[in-house]
N, C-alpha and C positions, 0 to 999 in steps of 0.2 A: 226474425219471423216463425210466427205462428204454423208450426210442421204439421196442423190439422188439415192443412191447404186452406184456411182461410188468413184474411189479412191483420195483423198485430194492427190494435190505432189507439191508439195514445190521444188521452185527453190533458190539455194543460191549459187550465184554470185557474183564476182569484178566489182563494176560500169563499168571497165576498159577492162572487156569483154564481154559487152553489144551485141555489133553486135554477137559475138558465142550466146549468149543466145538469141538472138533472132531466129536467124537459128533454134536452136534447137528448141525452141515452135514450130515454123515452121514443122520442121519435125511429132512433137507431136500431131499435129493438128486433125490427123484422133483416135485417143485413145481415149477410154471411161473413162477420167481422168478428175478430174477438177481441171485445172493448174492454178498454180498461183505466180508470182514472183512482186516484189518490186514496179514495172510499172505500175501495175491493182492499185494502190491506187489513188486517185480523191483527187482536192481540197476539204479542210476542214476535211480529213479523219485522223483520230488519229494515226498515222503513226506506231507507236513502240506496241500500244495495239494490232491491226489491226494484223500488222508482230511478233508480237510473239504469236498470238493465232494461224494464219494459223502455224508457227513451229511446236505449241506444238501439234495438231493435224490432224496434216496431217499421212498421213498412207504412202507416201513414201520422203522421201527428197532425193534431186537431187544434190550433189556439185557440180560445174566446179570445176575440180581444175585447177589453174594455179598458175605461182610465183607471176600473180597479186593476186590470190587468198591466200597465204598464208601473203603475203603483206598489206592485207588488216585488220587494227584493227576490225571493226564489223565483218568479216567476221571470222578471228581468235579469236577472244574472246567472240561473243555473240551466230552467230549460227552455227558453228562447235563445241563446245561442245556441244549446247541443242542434236544438230543432235548427235552427239556419244554418247550422256547418252540416249537417245531416241534409237537409232538403239544398243546397248549393251543389254535395258533391252528388246528388242524384241516388241516394243513399235510401232516400224516403221522401215520400208525396209530404206537400206541407201544406195546408190549410189553413188559412185566418179565415175565424166566422166572428163578423162585426157584430158584436152583440147589445152594446150601447154608442151614443157616439163620443167619438174620442178624435185625438191628432192623430191617425193610425198612417194617413197618408204620408205621414214626415217621419215612420217607422221604417225598420229594416222587410217589415211582415210585408210591405206593402212591392215587393219582389214576386208573392207570390201571387196565384189566383184566388182573389178573395169570393170570398160566399156570405149573406145569399149573391147572386150574379148582379142585381142591379145594384148593389154595393152600400143599400140602406140597411142601416142598422137593427136587430130583429125586434130592440122592444121599443122602435118607433113605427111598426106595422099596428095597422088599424087590426087585422087580423092574424097577431103572431101566431097560429095554426100553417099559415101557406108559407107563412117566411121560412120555419122550420122545413115543411113539405121539399121547398125549392135547396133547399142545403142539403135534405137527406136525397134529393137527385144528386146534386153535383158532385157527390162524397160516393151513390151505388156507381156512379161512370166513371171514376178512378180508382173503383174496387176491380167493374170490367176493363180497366187498361190494363195494371200488374195482375192479375188474377195466374195470366196463360206463364207468368213466370215466377211465380210462387211451386213450391214443393208438392208431389199427392200424397208424400207420405202421411204416415200414420204419427199424431205426436208423440215423440216418445215418453215413457213412463214415466211421469214424473221422479226426482232426486233429492233427494234432501241437503240444505248447502253443509258443509264441512260439519261448521257451528253448533250443528244440531245433532250430530249422529250420536250423541250420547243418548240421544233419548229413544235408540233402535236396540236397547238392552228388551230385552227378554219379556215381552208382550203377549206369548202365545196362548194361554191360557182365554183372551180374552179375544186374538183373534178368529181362533179357530170356534166360537161360540158364535162370533158376529159373520163367519164364514156358511156354517152349518145354518145357521137364522134364516141369511138372504138365500141361500139356496133355498129354503122351504118358502119363501117367500113370494120368488119369482115363481115357483111351481103351484102355487093355491091363492095369494092374494098381490100381485102385481098390477094389480089396478088401485092399492091400495097405499095410504101413508103409511110412514114406519116410525114408530116411537122410538128411542134407546137410547140407554141409560147408562153412563159412561162415570159411575161411581170410585171415590177411595179418598184419604188421606188428602188434604189442599194442597200437599208438595210434593203429589205426587205425577205434575203436567197433566193433568186431563186434555188441557188445550192441542198440547203438543202431538198426544197419540192419536186425537180425531183432524191432526194435520196427516200425520205418517197413516191413518185409514183411509182419509180422501186421494191423497198422492199415491199409496201405494199398493192399499188391497181393494178398494174398489175399482180401478182400471182393470187389474187380470178378472176378477171377479164377474163384471158385466161386460170382459169384453169391448172393453172400448176403446184402451188405451189410454185414456182421456182423463185427465181428474176434475170431480166436480167443482162448482160453485160452489166456497163456502163463509157464509155470510153470521157475523156476530149480534145476536137479538136483544135487547135489553129486555127484562121481565116485568111484566106488567106488574103491580102491586092488586089494582081493582080490576075493575070492569074487564076483566084477561079478555075474552074475546072480542072486542071491537078494536081495542088496544094491540094486542097480539098480531092481527090483520095488519093493522095499518105500519106496526114496524116489521112489518115482512113485505108490505107492499114499498115503505121507505129502504129494503134492502135490495130489490130490484127493481125500483125506478117503476112504480104505479101507484093511486090513487084511490080511483073506485073498487070495491069488492069485487066485480066482475072483471075490472080491468086486469088485479090484481089473481083471480082464477085464470085468468085466459092467457097471462102471463106466462103463469105457472107451466099450463097442459101445456104449451108451447116450446115451454124450455127441454133442449135434445138433452144439455149434460144433464150429470145431479146436482139435484140439487141440497144442501146441507143446511141445516137453521139450528144455530147455536146457541143455545141456554145457560147460564153459569147459574146455579143458586149455591152459593156459600151459605151455612149451615148458621156459621154467622154472623151472618147478615140479614137471615131471613127468617131464622127458627123457629117455632111449631109452622108458622104460615110455610113451609115446605111441601109438606103434605099436600095442603089446601089447592096451592099451585097444581103439580101432580097430578091432579083431578082434574081441574082444567082444564090442563092440557091434552089430555087424554081425551075427555068429551070433544073438547073442539076437533079434536083431528079424526074424530069418529062421527064428526059429522059432518064431512066434506064427502063431496059428489068423488064419481069414479074417475081416475086418472085413465090417458092411453094407455093402455097395455106396455108395459116395459118402462116408463118412467119415473124415476126414481126418489122422491122427495123424502129425507129424514129427516126430522125431529132429534135436534140428541139434546142431552139433558145431561149436563157434568154436571154432579152433584159434590161438592166439595166438603168432608168430613173436617174434626178440626183433630188435633193430634192428640194422643193419651199419653203422650212423653211429655214427665215431670208434670205432673199433677197434683197437687199440693192440697190437704182436706180442707184449707180453708179457700179454696178458689172455686170459688159457688159459680160463679159464669160459664166458667170450661165446664164445671162436672152438670150444668144444663145443657148444655151444647152438645156432651157425651150426651146426653143420656136423647136429646131429639135424634143424634146419628144413633143412636140403636134403633130408635124405630121405623129410622128410615132405614136402613139394614133387612129387620122382618118388612117392614111393608114391599120392598121389592125383591124379597124371599117368596113373599107368599103370594105374588100378582101372578094372577092367570088372562093367557093370551082371552079365553074363553070370553071374560068378564067384556074384550072390549073385542068383540067378533068382526068389527069393520075396520079393524090397523091389525097391523104387526106390533106387536110390544116384542123389544127387545132386551134384556138387563146383562149385561158383560159381567162375569166373574169380577171382585174388587181389585185394583189397580193396588199393587204392593211396593216396597220398596225393594231397590235391586242387592239380590243375594253378592255373594262374591262368586260362586260358580258362573251366574250370568255374565258377570262383570267379567270373566275370564275371558269366557268363549264372545262377547264382542269385540273387546281389546284384541284380539288374537287376531278375528277377523279384519277387523276396521284398522289398527293403531299399533302391531306386533312390539312397536320399541317401547311401546310404552307399559305392557302389560306385567309389566315389573312398579311401575309407578303404580298403576289401576288397582293391583292386589294391595299395596301398601295402606293407601285408603281407608281398607278396614280395619286396621289397624289403632284409624287415631279415631278414640271416642266420642270427641264432639262433635263427629260425621253421622256416627251409626245413632239408629233407634234404638231401643231398648233390647229390640230381637238382633242386636249386632249385625242390621242390613240400611243400609244407606237411602234415604226419599231419592227418590229421581234426579229434581229441581238440584238437593247436594250434592249428587253423584254430576249430572252433567254441569252445574258451577265447577266442582273439582278440576274436571277431566278437561273441561276448558281451559285452567289455568293451567295444567300440566302442558296439555300440549304447545299455546303459546310459548312458555318457556323453553319447550322443543324448538320449535320454531327460531326463538329468536336464540338461540344459540346454532343453527347454522348462515352462512353468506347467502 
C-alpha cells in the first residue's frame, strides 16, 4: 500500500503496447494515485524484486488487455496469475482495460469489471481520447471506493534493500555540501531549477549515491517523508535543447513542450533527471554538454515556490591505476578528466544567476576507517572480514583504498557466505 494515503496502481502490459501504456499514463496524471509501471525502473535496480513487490502491494492492478498481452509469456504466466489471485481474494481491485480486439471474453479477465464501460477496444474508437476519458472515470470511481480504507499516515522514509547497504559507507562530505546548498536554494531561489554535479572515478557508484540522496536525504530536508521521482535521461549528442525536452517528456509521459512544462509544474514530489557522462564515451564533448545543460536550465520559466526539479549530472572519470606510458587513449581520457575537474572547481553560480548549481566534493574510494564504522553499525559480525579486505592488494587502488563498487561486491560475497552458513 502507498503509505502517502494514495493507492498504489500497478500497470501490467505487453512491451509491444508501450505507446498505448504511455497514453494511458498521461490521461491518469491528474489522479491522486501512485502509478507504477516497469519503465520507472532505473539502472542498477533489482527489477524482478521491485516489480514483484509492486505487484503484490498495489491496491489497483490495471491489465492492458490485447493479443500482445496474452502472447507475452511474462504477462500471461507471471503478472496475470498474481493479479487474478489478489483480485479474487479481494486484496486488490483488478481492472482489465481492453486496448485492442482479442478473445478476452474467454479469458479469466472477464471475471472483473471491464473498461471502457461499453467493452469496446480503445484502438477501435474513432475519438480515442474519449475512450481514455471513460477509463479514467471508472478508475477514479474505484479510487473513491477504496480511499476510506487507506492509511492516512505519511509514507515512511525509504530504506535501501539489504544488498544496497554497502553504498551507505561515508559520503558525509557530499551530503553536507548538498544539504547546505539546498537550504540556501530554498531561501533564495526556490522557484528555479537545480543542476547538481556528482563526479568521481567511474567505480564510485554515482548512481547509487543519487538513489541514496533521493531516498534518505531529500525526504528529510524537504520535510515530506517521501522520495522523489528519479528518471534516467539519455544524453543528447546534438540539438541539445530540443532533444533534452523530448527525453524529459518521454520520462514523465508528455509530448508537446507546454504539456511537458505543465506536467513538471503540477508534479508535487521532487523530480530528478539523471544524466550520466562517462568521459571514455563523451571525451572532450563533456564540456560542451555541461554548458548546453546550464544554458537550457537557465532559460526555464519560474516554478511554483517549493517545487523541486534537479538535473543531476553524474560525471564519471577514468581510473589512474595502472596507467602505462604507452596507454595513449587512457592518458587522453585522464587529461579530459583533469580539465573537467578544473572546470567544476572554477564554476561560479553567479555565471548562472537563474538557477542553482551545486558541485559536490569528488566521490572517493572507501577508506578502512569508513568501512569499520559502517560494518559495526550494519553487520557487526562482518567487521573483521571487512577489515581484511584492505589487505588484498587486488581490491585496493594505489592509495590503499577500495573503490565503492569493488567494496560493495566484496561485502555482498561475504554477506552471502555468512548467510549460507546459517540454517
